[in-house]
C-alpha positions as CSV (number, residue, x, y, z in Angstrom):
1,M,19.2,6.2,19.0
2,K,18.1,3.9,16.0
3,R,16.9,4.2,13.2
4,V,14.6,2.1,11.6
5,L,13.5,1.6,7.6
6,M,9.8,0.0,7.5
7,A,8.2,-1.2,4.6
8,V,4.4,-2.2,3.6
9,D,2.7,-4.2,0.9
10,P,-0.8,-3.2,1.9
11,G,-3.6,-5.4,2.0
12,K,-5.4,-8.8,3.6
13,A,-2.8,-10.8,1.8
14,G,0.2,-8.1,1.9
15,G,3.2,-7.8,4.7
16,L,5.3,-5.3,6.8
17,A,9.2,-5.7,6.6
18,W,11.4,-3.4,8.6
19,R,15.1,-3.3,9.4
20,D,17.3,-1.4,11.5
21,Q,20.8,0.7,11.7
22,D,22.5,-2.7,12.8
23,G,21.0,-4.7,9.8
24,R,18.5,-7.1,11.4
25,T,15.6,-7.5,9.4
26,V,12.4,-8.3,10.5
27,A,9.4,-9.9,8.2
28,D,5.5,-10.7,9.0
29,A,2.4,-10.8,7.4
30,M,0.0,-8.1,7.5
31,P,-2.0,-8.7,10.7
32,E,-5.5,-9.6,10.9
33,T,-6.9,-6.7,12.7
34,P,-6.6,-2.8,12.8
35,G,-5.5,-3.0,16.1
36,A,-3.2,-5.5,15.9
37,V,-2.0,-3.1,12.7
38,L,-1.9,-0.2,15.8
39,E,0.3,-2.1,18.0
40,Y,2.9,-3.6,15.2
41,V,3.5,-0.2,14.3
42,R,3.9,1.0,17.8
43,E,6.3,-2.3,18.5
44,I,8.4,-0.9,15.7
45,I,8.3,3.3,17.3
46,R,9.7,1.7,20.7
47,A,11.9,-0.4,18.7
48,A,13.2,3.1,16.9
49,D,13.4,4.7,20.5
50,G,10.7,7.1,18.9
51,A,8.6,7.9,15.6
52,E,11.1,10.6,14.5
53,N,13.9,7.5,13.8
54,V,11.3,5.8,11.7
55,S,10.5,6.2,7.8
56,A,8.2,3.9,6.1
57,L,7.8,2.8,2.4
58,V,4.3,2.0,1.5
59,E,3.2,0.7,-1.9
60,K,1.2,3.2,-3.7
61,V,-2.3,1.1,-5.2
62,G,-4.7,2.2,-6.8
63,G,-8.5,1.3,-6.9
64,Y,-8.4,-2.2,-8.4
65,A,-8.6,-4.8,-6.1
66,G,-9.0,-9.0,-6.9
67,G,-10.0,-9.6,-10.1
68,T,-13.0,-10.4,-12.3
69,G,-16.4,-11.4,-10.3
70,Q,-14.6,-9.1,-7.5
71,P,-17.4,-7.5,-5.7
72,G,-16.9,-3.3,-4.8
73,S,-17.4,-4.1,-1.5
74,A,-14.1,-5.9,-1.5
75,M,-12.7,-2.9,-3.4
76,F,-14.0,-0.5,-0.5
77,R,-12.8,-2.8,2.3
78,F,-9.1,-2.9,1.0
79,G,-9.4,0.8,0.7
80,E,-10.7,1.3,4.0
81,G,-7.7,-1.1,5.0
82,Y,-5.3,0.9,3.3
83,G,-6.5,4.3,4.6
84,F,-6.3,3.0,7.9
85,L,-2.5,1.8,7.7
86,L,-1.5,5.3,6.4
87,G,-3.4,7.2,9.0
88,V,-2.0,4.8,12.0
89,L,1.5,5.7,10.4
90,M,0.9,9.3,10.0
91,A,-0.8,10.0,13.4
92,C,2.0,8.0,15.0
93,G,4.8,10.6,13.6
94,V,6.1,8.0,10.8
95,R,7.3,9.7,7.7
96,V,5.7,7.6,5.2
97,E,6.3,7.8,1.2
98,L,4.5,6.3,-1.3
99,V,5.9,3.8,-4.2
100,T,4.6,2.6,-6.7
101,P,5.1,-1.4,-7.3
102,Q,6.8,-0.6,-10.9
103,T,8.9,1.3,-9.4
104,W,10.6,-0.3,-6.7
105,Q,10.0,-3.6,-9.2
106,K,12.3,-2.0,-11.4
107,A,15.2,-1.4,-9.1
108,V,15.3,-4.5,-7.1
109,G,15.8,-6.3,-11.2
110,L,12.7,-7.5,-11.4
111,G,11.7,-5.5,-14.7
112,H,7.6,-5.9,-15.0
113,R,5.5,-9.0,-15.1
114,G,4.9,-10.3,-18.6
115,R,1.5,-10.5,-20.2
116,D,1.5,-14.4,-20.7
117,Q,2.9,-14.8,-16.9
118,S,0.1,-15.8,-14.5
119,K,-0.2,-13.6,-11.2
120,A,1.2,-16.9,-9.6
121,D,3.9,-17.4,-11.2
122,W,5.0,-13.8,-10.8
123,K,4.5,-14.3,-7.3
124,R,6.7,-16.9,-6.9
125,K,9.2,-15.1,-8.9
126,L,9.2,-12.2,-6.5
127,R,9.5,-14.5,-3.6
128,A,12.6,-16.3,-4.8
129,Q,14.2,-12.9,-5.6
130,A,13.2,-11.8,-1.5
131,E,14.9,-15.4,-0.6
132,R,18.4,-14.3,-2.4
133,L,18.3,-11.1,-1.0
134,F,17.4,-12.4,2.4
135,P,18.9,-15.8,3.5
136,G,18.5,-15.3,6.8
137,V,14.9,-14.5,6.8
138,K,11.7,-16.6,6.3
139,V,10.4,-15.6,3.0
140,T,6.8,-16.3,2.5
141,L,4.1,-15.1,-0.5
142,A,2.8,-12.3,2.3
143,N,5.7,-11.1,3.5
144,A,7.8,-10.7,-0.3
145,D,6.6,-7.7,-1.4
146,A,7.1,-6.1,1.8
147,L,10.8,-7.5,1.9
148,L,11.8,-6.2,-1.9
149,L,10.4,-2.7,-1.0
150,L,12.5,-2.7,2.0
151,E,15.7,-3.6,-0.5
152,Y,14.7,-0.6,-2.7
153,G,14.6,1.7,0.5
154,R,18.3,0.3,1.4
155,R,19.3,1.0,-2.2
156,R,18.2,4.6,-1.7
157,N,20.2,4.5,1.7
158,M,16.8,5.3,3.5
159,G,16.7,5.4,6.8
160,N,19.4,3.8,7.9
């Protein structure tokens, strides 16, 4: 039996990361289709010898999507994808814990984004921290948040 901890930064530009009890860490961009998300989760469950061995940390998000001028339809699509992701995890029997960005960012030593710091600068800071913590993993802007959420879980001694 292999225990697996999974971390998910939801959204089209988000990512997934997981770590097994042997310390093997995998990180990817969010799969592009709902079917691909389902298959990705199933692959992790197979690697863990069953859903009872998988725990998932999912970033808890609010109703805001994008920025100024972002249409309501973008928010709807984001919420639809977020709900689908949670539904897949729960239907597959994976234990899910929602974690706010403020909680995991503080726990991995990032603090919070300053008012004068651009979103791009903040994302680069997150990526740099993930690269320091996971030197053997290819870190991208898509998977950096998921890796840092995974680190939060590791520090809490979750899953493995």
